[in-house]
C-alpha positions as CSV (number, residue, x, y, z in Angstrom):
1,M,0.1,0.0,0.1
2,L,1.2,3.5,-0.8
3,S,1.3,6.4,1.5
4,L,0.6,10.2,0.5
5,G,1.9,12.8,2.8
6,L,0.1,16.2,2.5
7,I,1.9,19.4,3.6
8,S,-1.0,22.0,3.4
9,S,-3.5,23.8,5.4
10,D,-5.7,24.6,2.3
11,R,-9.1,23.0,2.9
12,V,-9.6,22.5,-1.2
13,V,-6.1,20.8,-1.5
14,L,-7.2,18.7,1.4
15,E,-10.6,17.8,-0.1
16,I,-9.1,16.9,-3.4
17,C,-6.6,14.5,-2.1
18,D,-9.0,12.9,0.2
19,G,-11.7,12.5,-2.4
20,V,-9.2,10.8,-4.9
21,L,-7.7,8.4,-2.2
22,E,-11.4,7.5,-1.2
23,Q,-12.2,6.7,-4.8
24,L,-9.1,4.6,-5.2
25,G,-9.6,2.8,-1.9
26,S,-7.8,2.7,1.3
27,E,-6.0,-0.5,0.4
28,R,-4.3,1.3,-2.4
29,C,-3.2,4.3,-0.7
30,V,-3.4,5.9,2.6
31,L,-3.3,9.8,3.4
32,R,-1.1,11.4,6.1
33,L,-1.4,14.9,7.2
34,S,1.5,17.3,8.3
35,A,1.4,21.1,8.8
36,G,5.1,21.5,8.8
37,G,6.6,18.8,6.6
38,G,7.6,16.3,9.2
39,F,6.2,12.7,9.1
40,Q,6.8,9.7,11.5
41,E,7.3,7.5,8.4
42,P,8.5,8.3,5.1
43,C,5.9,8.6,2.5
44,D,5.7,7.4,-1.4
45,I,4.2,10.6,-2.6
46,Y,4.5,14.2,-1.1
47,V,2.3,17.2,-1.9
48,W,3.6,20.5,-0.7
49,D,1.4,23.4,-0.9
50,S,3.8,26.3,-0.5
51,E,1.2,29.0,-0.5
52,S,-0.5,27.7,2.8
53,V,3.0,26.2,4.3
54,P,5.7,28.7,3.1
55,K,8.5,26.8,5.0
56,L,10.4,24.2,3.0
57,P,9.6,21.0,4.5
58,A,12.2,18.7,6.0
59,S,11.2,15.7,4.1
60,F,11.9,17.7,0.8
61,A,15.3,18.4,1.6
62,V,16.5,14.7,1.6
63,P,16.8,13.1,-1.9
64,D,15.1,9.7,-2.2
65,D,12.8,7.7,-4.4
66,S,9.6,9.4,-3.4
67,T,7.6,11.7,-5.8
68,K,7.2,15.3,-4.6
69,L,4.7,17.7,-5.9
70,V,5.2,21.4,-5.2
71,I,2.2,23.7,-5.5
72,V,3.7,27.2,-6.0
73,R,2.7,30.5,-7.4
74,K,4.3,31.4,-10.8
75,A,6.5,34.2,-9.4
76,L,8.2,32.0,-6.9
77,L,8.7,28.9,-9.2
78,Q,12.2,29.8,-10.0
79,S,13.3,30.3,-6.4
80,I,11.7,27.2,-5.0
81,R,13.2,25.0,-8.1
82,A,16.8,26.4,-7.0
83,R,16.3,25.1,-3.5
84,L,15.2,21.7,-4.8
85,P,17.9,20.7,-7.1
86,H,17.7,17.0,-7.0
87,E,15.0,15.1,-9.2
88,N,11.5,13.5,-8.7
89,F,9.8,16.8,-8.2
90,V,6.9,18.1,-9.9
91,F,5.7,21.6,-9.9
92,L,1.9,22.8,-10.3
93,H,0.8,26.5,-10.5
94,H,-1.1,27.9,-7.4
95,P,-4.1,28.1,-7.4
96,V,-4.1,24.5,-8.8
97,S,-7.2,23.3,-10.4
98,K,-9.2,20.2,-9.0
99,L,-8.9,18.3,-12.5
100,T,-5.0,18.7,-12.9
101,L,-4.4,17.8,-9.2
102,R,-6.6,14.8,-9.5
103,V,-4.9,13.6,-12.7
104,F,-1.5,13.9,-11.2
105,L,-2.4,12.0,-8.1
106,E,-4.1,9.1,-10.0
107,S,-1.3,8.8,-12.6
108,T,1.4,8.9,-9.9
109,I,-0.3,6.3,-7.8
110,A,-0.8,4.0,-11.0
111,H,2.8,4.7,-11.9
112,L,4.4,3.7,-8.6
113,E,1.9,0.7,-8.2
114,L,3.3,-0.4,-11.7
115,A,6.9,0.1,-10.8
116,R,6.4,-2.2,-7.7
117,K,5.1,-4.9,-9.9
118,P,7.7,-7.6,-11.0
119,R,9.4,-6.5,-14.2
120,N,9.1,-9.1,-16.8
121,G,10.4,-7.0,-19.6
122,P,13.9,-5.4,-20.3
123,E,15.2,-2.7,-18.4
124,E,15.1,-0.5,-21.3
125,C,11.3,-0.5,-21.4
126,V,11.1,0.6,-17.8
127,E,13.6,3.4,-18.3
128,T,11.7,4.5,-21.4
129,R,8.4,4.6,-19.3
130,D,9.8,6.7,-16.7
131,R,11.2,9.1,-19.4
132,I,7.7,9.3,-20.9
133,L,6.0,10.0,-17.6
134,Q,8.8,12.7,-16.8
135,K,8.2,14.3,-20.2
136,L,4.2,14.5,-19.5
137,L,4.7,16.1,-16.2
138,E,7.2,18.9,-17.7
139,T,4.5,19.1,-20.5
140,N,1.8,19.7,-17.9
141,L,3.8,22.5,-16.3
142,K,4.1,24.3,-19.7
143,L,0.5,24.1,-20.3
144,Q,-0.2,25.6,-16.8
145,E,2.3,28.5,-17.7
146,Y,0.3,29.0,-20.9
147,D,-3.0,28.8,-19.2
148,T,-1.9,31.5,-16.6
149,E,-0.6,33.9,-19.2
150,R,-3.9,33.4,-21.3
151,T,-5.8,34.2,-18.3
152,S,-3.7,37.4,-17.4
153,F,-4.2,38.4,-21.1
154,L,-7.9,38.1,-20.9
155,T,-8.0,40.0,-17.8
156,R,-6.0,43.0,-19.1
157,A,-8.3,42.8,-22.4
158,V,-11.6,42.8,-20.5
159,H,-10.4,45.9,-18.4
160,D,-9.3,47.7,-21.6
161,I,-12.7,46.9,-23.2
162,R,-14.7,48.1,-20.2
163,A,-13.3,51.5,-20.2
164,P,-14.3,52.7,-23.6
165,L,-17.9,51.0,-22.9
166,M,-18.2,53.1,-19.8
167,A,-17.3,56.3,-21.7
168,I,-19.7,55.5,-24.6
169,Q,-22.5,55.0,-22.0
170,G,-21.5,58.2,-20.3
171,Y,-22.0,60.2,-23.3
172,C,-25.4,58.5,-24.1
173,G,-26.5,59.5,-20.7
174,L,-25.5,63.2,-21.3
175,L,-27.3,63.2,-24.8
176,L,-30.4,61.8,-23.0
177,A,-30.1,64.3,-20.1
178,G,-30.3,67.2,-22.9
179,Q,-26.8,68.3,-22.2
180,F,-26.0,68.9,-25.7
181,G,-29.2,70.1,-27.0
182,V,-32.8,69.0,-27.3
183,V,-33.4,65.3,-28.6
184,N,-36.6,64.2,-30.1
185,E,-38.7,61.1,-29.2
186,E,-37.1,58.9,-31.9
187,Q,-33.4,59.9,-30.9
188,I,-34.3,59.1,-27.2
189,H,-35.9,55.8,-28.4
190,I,-32.3,54.9,-30.2
191,L,-30.2,56.3,-27.3
192,G,-32.1,54.1,-24.8
193,R,-31.4,51.1,-26.8
194,M,-27.8,52.0,-27.1
195,Q,-27.4,52.3,-23.6
196,R,-29.0,48.7,-23.3
197,S,-26.6,47.4,-25.8
198,I,-23.6,48.9,-23.8
199,T,-24.8,47.5,-20.5
200,R,-25.1,44.1,-22.1
201,L,-21.5,44.3,-23.7
202,A,-20.0,45.3,-20.4
203,G,-21.7,42.2,-18.8
204,L,-20.5,40.0,-21.6
205,A,-17.1,41.0,-21.1
206,E,-17.2,40.1,-17.4
207,V,-18.9,36.7,-18.2
208,M,-16.2,35.9,-20.9
209,M,-13.5,36.6,-18.4
210,E,-15.3,34.2,-15.9
211,L,-15.6,31.6,-18.6
212,G,-12.0,32.2,-19.7
213,V,-10.5,31.9,-16.3
214,G,-12.8,28.7,-15.5
215,G,-14.3,29.8,-12.3
216,G,-17.8,29.8,-13.9
217,A,-18.8,31.9,-11.0
218,V,-21.6,34.0,-13.2
219,G,-24.4,32.2,-11.1
220,A,-23.1,34.1,-8.0
221,K,-23.9,37.3,-9.8
222,V,-27.4,36.5,-11.2
223,K,-30.1,39.2,-10.3
224,L,-33.3,37.4,-10.2
225,D,-35.8,40.0,-10.6
226,E,-39.2,39.8,-12.0
227,S,-38.8,40.6,-15.8
228,C,-40.5,40.6,-19.0
229,L,-39.1,38.1,-21.4
230,E,-41.0,39.8,-24.3
231,E,-39.2,42.9,-23.8
232,C,-35.8,40.9,-23.7
233,I,-36.9,39.2,-27.1
234,K,-37.7,42.4,-28.7
235,Q,-34.4,44.1,-27.7
236,A,-32.3,41.1,-29.1
237,V,-34.2,41.2,-32.3
238,H,-33.5,45.0,-32.5
239,E,-29.9,44.2,-32.1
240,I,-29.6,41.7,-34.7
241,R,-31.8,43.6,-37.2
242,P,-28.9,44.8,-39.4
243,F,-27.8,41.3,-40.1
244,T,-31.3,40.0,-40.7
245,N,-31.8,42.9,-43.1
246,Q,-28.5,42.4,-44.8
247,K,-29.6,38.7,-45.6
248,A,-33.2,39.5,-45.9
249,I,-34.2,37.2,-43.2
250,D,-37.8,37.1,-41.9
251,V,-38.0,37.1,-38.2
252,A,-41.5,36.0,-36.9
253,L,-42.5,36.1,-33.0
254,N,-45.2,33.9,-31.7
255,L,-45.1,34.5,-27.9
256,E,-47.8,33.2,-25.5
257,G,-48.1,34.9,-22.2
258,P,-46.3,33.0,-19.3
259,A,-48.6,31.3,-16.9
260,A,-46.7,32.7,-13.8
261,P,-44.2,35.6,-13.2
262,L,-40.5,34.9,-14.3
263,F,-37.6,35.9,-12.5
264,F,-34.4,36.3,-14.2
265,D,-31.5,38.8,-15.0
266,S,-32.5,40.7,-18.1
267,V,-29.2,41.9,-19.1
268,Q,-27.8,38.3,-19.3
269,M,-31.1,36.9,-20.7
270,E,-30.8,39.4,-23.5
271,Q,-27.2,38.3,-23.9
272,V,-28.4,34.6,-24.3
273,L,-31.0,35.5,-26.9
274,V,-28.6,37.6,-28.9
275,N,-25.9,34.9,-29.2
276,L,-28.7,32.5,-30.3
277,L,-30.3,34.7,-32.9
278,D,-26.8,35.7,-34.3
279,N,-25.9,31.9,-34.5
280,G,-29.3,31.5,-36.4
281,C,-28.6,34.5,-38.7
282,R,-25.0,33.2,-39.6
283,F,-26.2,29.8,-40.6
284,T,-29.7,30.8,-42.2
285,P,-29.4,31.1,-45.9
286,R,-30.4,34.5,-47.8
287,R,-34.3,35.0,-47.6
288,G,-34.5,32.3,-45.0
289,S,-36.4,32.6,-42.0
290,I,-36.2,32.5,-37.9
291,R,-39.1,31.7,-35.8
292,I,-39.3,32.4,-32.2
293,H,-41.9,30.6,-30.3
294,G,-42.5,31.0,-26.6
295,Y,-45.0,29.2,-24.5
296,S,-45.7,27.5,-21.1
297,V,-44.9,23.9,-20.1
298,A,-47.3,22.6,-17.8
299,P,-46.8,19.9,-15.2
300,H,-48.3,17.2,-17.3
301,Q,-46.6,18.4,-20.4
302,V,-42.8,17.7,-19.1
303,T,-40.4,15.5,-21.1
304,A,-36.9,14.4,-21.3
305,D,-36.0,17.6,-22.9
306,A,-38.1,19.8,-21.0
307,P,-38.0,18.0,-17.4
308,F,-39.7,20.7,-15.3
309,P,-42.7,23.1,-15.4
310,G,-41.6,26.7,-17.0
311,Y,-41.7,28.9,-19.8
312,R,-40.1,27.4,-23.1
313,L,-38.6,29.5,-25.8
314,D,-37.8,27.9,-29.2
315,I,-35.5,29.7,-31.8
316,I,-36.0,27.8,-35.0
317,D,-34.1,28.9,-38.1
318,S,-34.1,27.5,-41.7
319,G,-30.3,26.9,-41.8
320,P,-28.2,23.5,-42.5
321,G,-29.0,21.8,-39.2
322,I,-26.3,20.3,-36.8
323,P,-24.2,17.1,-37.6
324,I,-25.5,14.4,-35.2
325,E,-22.1,13.9,-34.1
326,R,-21.7,17.3,-32.9
327,M,-25.1,17.6,-31.0
328,D,-23.9,16.9,-27.6
329,R,-20.8,19.2,-28.0
330,V,-22.4,22.3,-29.6
331,F,-22.7,24.1,-26.2
332,D,-18.9,23.2,-25.2
333,E,-16.1,25.8,-25.2
334,Y,-14.0,25.9,-28.2
335,T,-15.5,22.9,-29.9
336,S,-15.4,24.5,-33.7
337,Y,-14.6,21.9,-36.3
338,G,-14.5,24.1,-39.2
339,G,-17.1,22.5,-41.4
340,P,-19.3,24.4,-43.7
341,T,-22.2,24.1,-41.2
342,D,-20.2,24.5,-38.2
343,R,-22.7,26.3,-35.6
344,S,-20.0,26.6,-32.9
345,G,-18.3,29.4,-34.2
346,A,-15.5,30.5,-31.9
347,G,-16.9,28.1,-29.3
348,L,-17.7,30.8,-26.6
349,G,-21.2,32.2,-27.7
350,L,-23.1,28.9,-27.0
351,A,-20.9,28.2,-24.0
352,I,-21.9,31.6,-22.5
353,C,-25.7,30.8,-23.3
354,R,-25.4,27.5,-21.5
355,M,-23.5,29.1,-18.4
356,I,-26.0,31.7,-18.0
357,V,-28.9,29.6,-18.2
358,N,-27.5,27.0,-15.8
359,A,-27.2,29.9,-13.4
360,H,-30.9,30.5,-13.7
361,N,-31.7,27.1,-12.9
362,G,-33.0,26.6,-16.5
363,R,-32.1,24.2,-19.4
364,I,-30.9,24.7,-22.8
365,W,-30.5,22.4,-25.6
366,A,-30.4,22.0,-29.4
367,T,-32.4,19.7,-31.7
368,S,-31.7,19.4,-35.5
369,R,-33.7,18.5,-38.6
370,A,-33.2,18.6,-42.3
371,G,-34.7,22.0,-42.8
372,G,-32.8,23.6,-39.8
373,A,-31.9,23.7,-36.4
374,T,-33.9,24.6,-33.0
375,F,-32.2,26.1,-29.9
376,S,-34.6,25.9,-26.8
377,I,-34.5,27.5,-23.5
378,L,-36.6,26.4,-20.4
379,L,-36.8,29.0,-17.5
380,P,-38.4,27.5,-14.3
381,Y,-41.6,29.1,-12.8
382,P,-41.2,30.0,-9.2
383,R,-42.1,27.0,-7.0
384,T,-45.0,28.6,-5.3
385,H,-46.8,28.4,-8.7
386,V,-46.1,25.0,-9.2
387,D,-48.1,21.8,-7.6
388,R,-45.4,19.3,-6.8
389,Q,-47.3,16.2,-6.8
390,P,-48.5,16.6,-10.5
391,V,-44.8,17.4,-11.5
392,L,-43.5,14.4,-10.1
393,Q,-46.2,12.2,-11.5
394,A,-45.4,13.7,-14.9
395,M,-41.6,13.2,-14.6
396,R,-42.1,9.6,-13.7
397,A,-44.3,9.1,-16.6
398,A,-41.9,10.9,-18.9
399,V,-39.1,8.4,-17.8
């Protein structure tokens, strides 16, 4: 049985290590904890979180056959490397992602277990295996460095974008206030729509940063206010009007009133609708059509696609449809495959849609047919407007 020595006071790191070992089974590896780096018995694997325990652990100063992982901030990487000249060290950037640490622990434990088995093959095979593992770990560090640089660039870019947007929004406010002369009703209407678009773009910049960084924390910033979905739809249609006019695309609305009040973040929901309509415009042929159909889903109408009561919105275009092999990944990040009917685009628009809808406890999905594609959204009604028992019965019947 292997042993993992954890030198960290960080709760997240402890939970990840404990979860991995629990999944592997206590008969394969046991977890030992130390705040200062000392252990009564030597361990096969050491994990040192230098952020929560800055002092160099005593167990790291002695060269041995154990595998040692150091979680360190990028700024301190070179200095800590200089203090650890011998081999068998792996470095991960702080803050470490759960997936990266999990992959490291699982692969390292599997590697050590394999090394302890009787060697039936030549020694050269074992050495080659060890070299391959070392190269993989070095590559992982390079990928982390790239991800850190990408995140830093994205943060700076969002900051640079936000400044001119706020300036434009300020100028719109001055015009609406009549600071530069009297404006007529039509101009006020246009300036109001411009302000809403600017607010949405500022929100989009923040969502893109959250998505790029990988936090997915947009759900914490959702403002669930009672809002009018029809107004959001009309604003989104207005924003894509230049594109629909250019291709002579007919946009038709068929909206039934909701059976109960809807609570959502209107700015974020406009972003979802604009993204979906823009996606439909890009793949709808000239003189094609886009249909927006909104209606309630009652408890007895729930299905596998719409598994709870709420308000459903279908955006139906007359484009080429979605290849069946891409249906499950169309909302993933960076899934563009470059084909003539590629609906993923840069891979962010639809991913942002899914993140926002999920933050609203809703559901978004896509279906395809020979004459086009349908992107559907289901927003839940407040629980006070839903009879729980018919819902459960309907869901069981659907299953």
